N, C-alpha and C positions, 0 to 999 in steps of 0.2 A: 735158504730162504733166509733175509734176517729179521727181526724185528726191532722198527724201529720205537723209541719212548713214546709215548702219549702225552700230552703236556694238558694237568686239567687244571681245567677252570673255573671259577667261583661263578658263580650266579650273584643277580643286584641283589636279589632277593635276603641269598646267605650274606654276602656284604651290608648290607645293610644293616640287617637282624644283627651283625654283629659292632657295627660301629653303636647302634643304638643302645645291644646289651653291654658295653664299655660306657657309654656316656649317660645312661643310668646308673652303673655302678660308681661311676668316679663323682656326680652328683652325692649320692646318697652320702656317699662316703667323705662330703666334704660338708654337707650337712650336719650329718651326725658329729663331725671334728669343732663345727664352727656351735654347734647348740648344746656341746661336751661342758658339763658343769665341772671346770679345771680353770686351774691360773693358763694366761697366755704362750706362757714357753713350754705348758705342758700339749697346748692343741697346738704349736708350732711345731712343735719337735715329732707331732705323731705326723702333722702335716706333712713333712719334712720328708720323712721315714713309710710314706705313702707312696709318694712321688719317686719315693729311690729305686722301692716295690718295683713303680712301672717301668721307668726307665728298665730296669735290670730285667726283669719279665720281655721288654721289646726283643733286648738285646740276646736274652738268651735263642728267643723264636725264633730270631736271624740267626744265629749260628748254627742252629738244628737246620732249619731249611737248607742255609749255605751246606754242611758235614750233607744232605741227605740228595743234592742235586750234584756233588763232586761225584757221589758213586755213582750216580748214572750212567754207563755209559754211552761215550758218548756215537750217535747216530748221523745219517745224510739229510740234510739239512735240504728238503724237498723246496722250491717253485713253487707260488701258484694255479702253475698252469701245468705240472710235471705230472704221472700217474705216479702211486706208490709201490 
């Protein structure tokens, strides 16, 4: 008997928590940079650095996910009315 890979699905609550956490972190960082007692160019530099860090983090997460999905053995795709 061959094993078919099980696709893991996140719950709506987990997705909502992840979005909320990301939003709070970005808002707190933006407020912190805005309230910082420094010249405008320093605040601008920090804002660009944060945006670069966020985009590179998303890219890294996607690359890791794609590599893990590529390493899984290809299983047979079953239709909705077929037995496993």
